[in-house]
C-alpha positions in Angstrom: 40.3 42.0 8.4 41.4 38.5 6.8 39.6 35.8 8.9 41.5 32.8 10.0 40.5 29.3 9.1 41.6 25.9 10.4 44.1 25.5 7.8 45.9 28.4 9.3 46.5 26.8 12.7 49.9 25.3 11.6 51.1 28.4 9.8 54.5 29.5 11.2 54.7 32.9 12.8 57.7 34.8 14.0 58.3 37.7 16.6 61.6 39.7 16.1 63.1 41.8 18.9 66.4 42.7 20.6 67.7 40.6 23.5 66.4 42.7 26.2 62.8 42.7 25.0 63.3 39.0 24.9 64.4 38.6 28.5 61.8 41.1 29.5 59.1 38.6 27.9 60.5 35.8 29.9 60.8 37.4 33.0 57.1 38.7 33.0 55.8 35.6 31.4 53.7 38.1 29.1 53.3 39.3 25.9 53.0 43.1 25.7 50.1 44.7 23.6 51.3 48.1 22.5 48.8 51.0 22.5 48.0 51.5 18.9 49.1 55.2 18.8 52.4 54.2 20.0 53.3 52.1 17.2 54.8 54.6 15.2 52.4 54.6 12.0 50.1 57.7 12.1 47.6 55.8 9.8 46.7 53.3 12.4 43.1 53.1 13.3 42.5 55.3 10.0 40.1 54.6 7.2 41.8 56.0 4.1 40.7 58.8 1.8 38.8 56.4 -0.2 36.4 55.4 2.7 36.3 59.0 3.8 35.0 60.1 0.2 32.1 57.5 0.6 31.2 58.7 3.7 30.9 62.2 2.6 29.1 61.0 -0.5 26.5 59.1 1.7 26.2 62.0 4.2 25.9 65.0 1.8 22.1 65.1 1.7 21.6 64.6 5.5 20.8 67.1 7.9 24.2 68.3 10.1 26.1 66.1 8.0 29.5 67.9 8.3 29.1 67.9 12.0 28.4 64.1 12.0 31.3 63.4 10.0 33.5 65.5 12.4 32.3 63.8 15.2 33.1 60.4 13.9 36.5 61.4 13.0 37.0 62.6 16.8 35.7 59.1 17.8 37.9 57.2 15.4 40.8 59.2 16.6 40.3 58.3 20.4 39.7 54.8 19.6 43.3 54.4 18.8 44.2 55.0 22.5 41.9 52.3 23.6 43.3 49.8 21.1 46.1 47.5 22.0 48.1 45.4 19.5 50.5 42.5 19.3 52.0 41.8 16.0 53.7 38.7 14.4 55.3 38.0 11.0 53.8 35.1 9.1 56.2 32.9 7.1 57.5 29.4 6.4 61.1 30.5 6.9 62.8 33.3 8.6 63.1 36.8 6.9 66.4 39.0 6.5 63.8 42.0 6.0 62.3 41.4 9.6 65.8 41.0 11.1 66.9 44.4 9.9 63.6 46.2 10.7 62.8 44.7 14.2 66.1 43.4 15.8 69.1 45.2 16.4 71.9 44.0 14.3 74.2 43.1 17.2 71.6 41.4 19.6 68.5 40.4 17.5 66.4 37.5 18.7 63.4 35.7 16.8 60.8 33.7 18.7 59.2 30.9 16.2 55.6 29.8 16.9 52.5 28.9 15.2 49.0 30.2 15.0 47.5 27.4 17.1 50.4 27.6 19.5 49.8 31.4 20.1 46.2 30.6 20.7 46.6 27.9 23.3 49.5 29.5 25.3 47.3 32.7 26.2 46.1 32.7 29.7 42.8 34.1 30.7 43.2 37.7 30.7 39.6 39.2 31.2 39.9 40.8 27.7 38.4 39.7 24.6 41.3 39.1 22.1 40.8 39.3 18.3 43.0 37.5 15.9 43.4 38.1 12.2 45.7 38.7 9.2 46.1 42.4 8.3 44.9 43.2 4.8 47.0 45.6 2.6 45.3 48.5 0.7 45.9 51.4 -1.3 44.3 53.9 0.9 43.9 56.4 -2.0 41.5 54.4 -4.1 40.5 51.0 -2.1 37.9 50.9 0.7 38.6 48.4 3.4 36.6 45.5 4.1 34.3 45.4 7.1 31.0 47.1 8.4 28.7 47.4 11.2 29.2 43.8 12.4 33.0 44.5 12.9 32.5 48.2 14.0 35.6 49.8 15.3 37.9 46.5 15.0 38.3 46.4 11.3 40.5 49.5 10.7 43.1 47.9 12.9 43.3 44.8 10.7 44.3 47.0 7.6 47.4 48.7 6.8 49.0 50.5 3.7 50.3 48.6 0.8 53.8 50.1 1.5 54.0 47.5 4.5 52.8 44.5 2.6 56.2 43.0 3.1 55.4 42.6 6.9 52.9 39.9 6.3 51.4 40.7 9.4 49.2 38.6 12.0 47.6 40.8 14.7 46.2 40.1 18.3 44.0 43.0 19.3 42.5 44.1 22.6 40.1 47.1 22.9 39.4 48.1 26.5 36.4 50.4 26.4 35.2 49.1 29.8 37.7 51.0 31.5 36.3 54.4 30.2 34.5 56.3 32.9 32.6 58.7 30.4 31.8 58.6 26.7 34.8 57.6 24.7 35.3 60.7 23.1 35.8 62.6 26.4 37.4 59.6 28.3 41.1 59.4 29.3 42.8 56.5 27.8 42.8 53.3 30.3 46.6 52.5 29.8 49.6 54.7 29.2 51.6 52.5 27.0 50.0 48.9 26.7 48.8 45.7 28.5 50.7 42.7 29.3 48.9 39.4 28.7 50.0 36.3 30.5 51.2 33.4 28.5 52.7 29.9 28.9 56.0 30.3 27.0 56.5 26.6 27.1 53.7 26.1 24.9 54.0 29.3 22.8 57.8 29.0 21.7 58.6 26.5 19.5 62.2 27.7 18.5 64.3 30.5 19.5 67.0 32.2 16.6 69.8 34.5 17.3 70.4 37.0 14.7 72.8 35.9 11.8 75.1 39.0 12.6 75.5 38.1 16.2 78.7 37.0 17.5 79.1 33.3 18.4 79.4 33.8 22.3 76.0 35.5 22.3 74.7 32.0 21.2 76.0 30.4 24.6 74.5 33.2 26.6 71.1 33.0 24.9 71.0 29.1 25.8 72.0 30.0 29.2 69.1 32.3 29.6 66.6 29.8 28.2 67.9 27.3 30.8 67.6 29.8 33.6 63.9 30.4 32.8 63.4 26.4 32.3 62.5 26.9 28.8 63.7 23.6 27.3 63.2 24.8 23.5 65.6 24.5 20.5 68.2 27.7 20.2 69.5 28.2 16.8 71.5 30.9 15.2 70.2 32.1 12.0 72.3 30.9 9.0 71.4 33.6 6.7 74.8 35.0 6.7 76.7 31.9 5.7 79.0 32.1 2.7 77.6 30.0 -0.3 79.3 26.6 -1.3 80.3 26.7 -5.0 
């Protein structure tokens, strides 16, 4: 996990989504933390081949080493179901790639904020929320940073290098308190994720409509923000504007 410093507070962050999800966020006044195994990346929470090779080397002389490694693998697989993530894109400017990846072309919305605004907007949840930049690794040859002091957290702040374009900031909750038995036997505490209440007035700095959206949707978006008393600038992305020669 790449730790945040005071100099990162003003860094711009973006969350791309479709129109329905944007309205749902406003209606619930909450950010949704998705259960990690529901994000679609089978490597979420894994350690990579290089790490596993190191572990095998460290345990090879020990008694019952194969069983210990097998048990550790079972625990790591289960931790994914107790981990919940909310993800943002870090960039000074909007991203054409993120529009294409995370927003339907005919109804995309992006909310722009900053790390400081995100931190201050979160209303007391009862959960400990970890915030950090994702580090991108070659899982075949590189071993992720972290150790016993970060325990089960640090795998979720690492992704494969093929995702490096995402420049991801993550918020993470791990809900082990809800487990009624040792985690390896416990049922996941939440089916899909956790809603965390936020003050959208302090979170959102600007709202962007996707460049491909028809102009009438800009008026609709402004109408929706007025309905929710969200007095923020609403802008249509200019990424599709024609060049001036």
